[in-house]
N, C-alpha and C positions, 0 to 999 in steps of 0.2 A: 405081564399076566395080571397085575393088580387092576387093570382097566376092564377086565372081562367080568361081567356080572354072573353070579351064580344063577341057576334056574329059579331059585326061590326069590332072589332079589329082582330078577327080571319080571317075574309074574307080579311081584308087589308094585313095581314101577308102572307096569301096564295097567294094573287095577286102579292106581292113583290117577293116571292119565284119563282112563275111562270115566272115573268118578268125577274128575274135574270137567270133562267134556259134557257129561250128563247134567251136572249142576249148571254149567254155562247155558246149555240148551233150555233147561227148566226156567232159569232166570230170564232168558230172552223171551220165552213164551209168556211169562207173567207180565213182562213189560209191554209186549205187543198186544196182549189181551186187554191191558189197562187202557191202551190207546183205542182199540177197536174190539169190543166184546164179541162181534159177529164172526171173527176169524176162526177157521177150522184148523185142526192139527195138520191136515194134509197141506193146506196153504202155507202154514208156517214152516212145516218140514221141508217143503219144496225149496223155499227161499234160503233157509238156513243151510241145508245140505248142498244146494247149488253154490252158495257163497263159499262154503268150506272146500268144495271140490275144485273150484277155479281160483281161489284167492291168490295163489302164487303168480297168476297172470296179471293181477291188478298192481297199480302203483302202490308203493309202500304206505303212503298216507291213507290209502283206501282199504287196508287189510284188517283193520280192527272192527269186527262186527258189532262190538258193544256201543259204538258211537252212533249207530243207525236206529232211527225209528222204523217201524214196519213199512210205512209208506215210502220212506227214503230208501230202505233196503229193496223194496219191490221195484221202485223206479230204477235203482242202480243195476240190479240184476237183469231186468228186462231190457235195459240198454246194452249191457255187456254181453248177455247170453240170451238171445231170443229163444222163447220156449220151444218152438217147433224144431229148433236145431238140437235141443236137449231131450227130445221125446224118447220114451221107451218103446214106442211103436216102431218096429224095424221093417215090417213087410205087410202086404195085404192079408197075409195069413193071420195077423194079429187083430184084424178088423172083422167084426161079425157082419155077415151079409144081411140085408133087409129081407131077402128071399133067395133061395137057391134050389136048384134041382140038378139032375145029371148033365144038363146042357147049358145052363146059364146061372150067373150070380148077379144080384142087384145090390148095389151099395148106396146108401145115403151119405153123401159127403157133407156133413153138417159142421165140419171145421176145416180150416185151411190145411192143417196137419194131415188129415185124412186125404184131402185132395192131392197133396204132394205125394203121399205114399201110393195111392191108388193109380195115379197117372204116371208113375215112374217109367221111364223109357219112351215116353211120348213127347211130342212137341207142344202139348196143350199149355196155354199160358197160365191156367189155373193150377198147374202142377209144377211150375218152376220152383226151384229152391232158393232163388235170389230175389232181389228187390223188384224185379219185373213181374212177379207173381200177381195175377189179376183176380184171384179168388174173391177177395172182399168187394171188388168192384161189381162182379157179377152177382154175388150172393146178397149183398146189402144195398149197394147203390141202385142196381138194376132189379133188385128184389126177385131173383130167380133161384129156385131150388135146384141143387146139382146132384145128379145121380151118375154113378159109374156102372156100366154093364160089361160083364166079362162073359163071352161065350167060350167055347173050347178052343177057339182059334183067334179071336179078335177082342179088342177093347173098344168101347164106345162111351161117350158122355151124352146124357140127355138132360136138358134144362127145361124146367117148367116155370112159366111166369105167372103173375097174379091173375091173368085172364085164362089160365089153363091152356096156354099155347105151348107147343113143344118145339125144341130146337135140338139139332143133332150134330155131333162132331164124331168123325171116325179118326183112325190113327194117321190117315194121310193129312188131316187138318187142312184141306184145300177144297176149292170149288164151293159146292153147296153144303159141304160137310165141315164147316168151321164153327158151328154153334151160333151162327148169325141169321140163318134162314129158318123160317117156320115150317113145321111138318105137321100133318095130321098123324094120329097114332096109327091109322091104317097104313099110311105110307111108310112109317117106321117099321111096321110088321113085315112089309115086303123086303126090307133091308135086313131086319133082325127077326126072322120067323120064330126064333127061340122065345120071344116075348109074348107069344100067344097066351091069352088069358092073364096077362100080368099088368094090364093097364091100371088096375086098382092100386098098385104100389107106387105109382108116380103121381104124388100129390104135391101141391104147392104149400110151402110153409113160409110165413112172414119172415123177411130178413131183419137184421138188426137195424132199427131206426134211431139208435141212440145218438147218432152224430149227424143228423140232418141239419142242425143249426151250428153256426160258428160258436166257439167257446173262448174263454179268456186264456191268457198266457198261463195263469196259475192252474186252472183246471186241466189245460193241455199237459203241463208238466207232471201232473199227478196221474195221467193215464198210463196204463201198462203199455209195454212195447206193442202187443197185438192191437190194442185199442188205438194207438197212434197210427198204426198201419191202416186201420179201418177209417179213421178220421181223414187221413190223406186220400184214401181210395174214394171217398165221397166227393173229392174234387175241390175241397176247401183251399183257399189261398192262405198261406201261413204268414204270421208276423215274423219279423227278424228274430225275435226272442224265441218263438216256437221252432223256427228252422234251425237255430243255433244248437239246440239240445238234441237234434237228430243224429243218429250214427250215419255212416256213409251209405249203408244200404237203403235207409229211408230217405236220405237226401237224393239218392239216385232215383228212387221211385217217384219222388216229388218232381224232379227234373224231367223224367220220362213222360209224365203226364202233361208236359208242355207249359208249366207255370213260368212266368217271368220272375227273375230274381232281382231284388234291389241290390245296389252296390254293397250294402252292409252284409247281405246274405251271400253275395257272390264271392266276396273276399274270405268268407268262412267256408269255402268249398275247395276241396283238394283239386290239383291241376287236372287229373283224369276226368273228374266230373265237370270241371269248368269247360273242358273241351267238348264233352258230351252236350252240355247246356248250349254252347255256341252252335254246335251242329244242328240241334233241334230248332233253335230260334231262327237260324238262317233258312233251314229247309222248310220251316213252317210257313213261309211267305212273308207278307209285309210286316216289318218290325223296325223298331228304332232302338239300337243298343246304346247303353250309356257310354261315356268316354272311357271309363275304366275297362268295360267289357270290349269295346271296339279296339282299344289298345292291345289287349291280350289276343284278340282275334287275328291281328296282323303281325304277331311277334315272329313266327316261324316262316321261313321262305316257302315251304311246301304248303302250309296252311294259307299263306298270303294269296297264292294263285287261286286255290280252291275257293276260299271264302269270298275273295274279291269278285270272282265271276258270278257267284251266287248273289252277292249283294247287287251286282250290276243288273241282273235280271229283275230283282225286286225293285230297284230304283226306277227302271224303265217302266215296269208295271204300275208303280205308284205315281209316276211323273212328279215326284217330290224333289225338292232341291237338296243338294248336299250341303251340310254345314261346313263352315270354315275348318273345323277340326277334322272332319272326314276328308276334306281335300288334302290335308297335310299327311294323312295316314295311308290312304288307299292309292296304290301306284296308278299313275295316269294310263299306263299301258293296258290295264285291265278295265278301264272305264271309258275307253274311246267310243264303244257302241252306245253307252249311255249318253254321252255328249251329242253324238250324231243323231240318235233317235229322239232326243229330248231338246234339240237345239232351240226350238221356238219357245220353250219353257224355261230356259236357263236364265238365272239372274246375272247381273253385271259381273259379280265376282267369279262365277263359273265360266262366263264367256272369256274373261281375261285369263283365267287359269287354263282354259282350253287353247287359247291362242298361243300363250307362252310355251306350253308343252308341245303343241304341234310344231312350232318353230324349232324347239329343241330336238325333237325326233328327226325332223328333216335334216338338221345340221349333223346329227349323229349318223344318219344314213349316208350323207355325202362324205363323211370322214371315214366310215367303215362300211363299204358296200358289200362285203362278203358276209352274207347272212345264211344261217342254216334254214332248213324247211320250217322248223318250229318257230324261229324268229320271224321268218317271212309271214307266216300265218297270223302273227300277232299284229301285223300292220293293217291299217284300214285301206280302202281301195285306192285312194289318191297316193298313199305312201308306197303301196306296191308298185304303182306306175313309176313313181319317183325312183324307187330302188332299181328297176330295170333300166331306166334312163341313165342312172349313174354307172351301171354295169357297162352299158354301151360306150359312155364317155371315157371310161377307164380301161376299156378292152378286157373286161373280166367275164369269164364264162358264167352263164346262169342256166338253171334247170328249165327245160321247156315246160315243165309242170307249172312253173311260176307264171309263164305266159298264158297257159291254158285256163287258169282260174280267174284271169281278169274278166271284167264285164265286157260285153261287146263294144261299148263305147270306148273303154280304155284300151282294148285291143287295137281298135282303129287308130287311136291317138298314138299308141306305141309304134305301130307299123309306119305311120306317117313320120314320126320322129326319126326312125331309122332311114326311111327313104330320103328325108331332107338332108341327112348327114351322109347319104350315099353309102350306107352300111348294108351288106348283103343280108337278106332275110333267111331265117332258118327254114327247114322243110315245113314245120308246123305253121310258121307265120305265112309262108308262101301259100300253103294249102288254104289257110283261112282267108287270105287275100283273094285268091282265085274264086272261092266259093261265096264271097260276100262283097263283090265289087259294088253292088248297089249301095251298100252302106257308105263306101268311100265317096261315091258320086254325090250322095245326098248331103255330104258335108257334116255327117254325124259328129 
């Protein structure tokens, strides 16, 4: 019982804690104002209260608020707790419409936070809650003003650019209604008649042009979380130092915009985002990955097949030579079409590599002629003929589908091979022979 406080003692303790807390906040504000006299109480309260609310989530070494200057506290909180995730705005009911009547409401989405809330439940990229949100790209980089329109049954987005052209997206977010096609306001009225006499509300306002130029590492580090998002949305390439201080959401955004990563930035990327990066780089067309990135690309068997086939099409398109390093990493089985299509462009190393591996595959076929359909389809044309000949020599049954996909020239050669060995033709082979005798007579 001696550990239970009396009501009087409890209230005294609480008052002391409150007094300590108030004194701490007052001293912090004095320190912050000494650093930057333009700070408001709202700004300081936000960062102090947010730190206090989430401090148990931080590493122990980061939990002492007294060690922070205001700029460092701002930077720390903006990295750990993005502001739009901490917003007090919970629904569109908390946002005041620019105009409303019984049939329609018009909202100006002048912040990303409002765009996220107003577009809830849609597939619009400007309303996504993750790093793929494109609000800053449309609002600032493309300099378009964004409006949300609610009728009694539907939602729309109307964009207005600096030339006062209109763009419309509906909830299907497809066809002409993705926000990329221009519309006259008259055409919009045919789709949304509730906007009659409302054209005056759709004005263009200049986007934020603060980040049109590249900035130094120091200035980038001092940016708030939202401003880093804006800077990236402008399409700037980041230095390794700038990329390093991003959280995973902003790294994902940077990667999704198609930027190439240096090896130093790549190794500072979590595996999930490394895979995303490789996907985008390979899908994006002609590319040359570094040795580290290429090594990661072919680590997993499933990825190996997928990526190698994509690389093959890129290499064929580029008609560029493989490096010695690439030859050691990418399985020959997935590059045969590259060698065949590019043979006249191969260098001596590649030609030797092709010959050695072709001989190896032929040897493997002769030693193990029983192949599945999937394995058969990985063979090139000459190897498919070799496989069927091995089946004949070893009295092994083979699928007639294997014969049917041979080229006409190879079908003739295979049938002649069987005839020379006095092996009876299958029904499909006989049918082909009877209907194509001219090919056999011509010595195809």
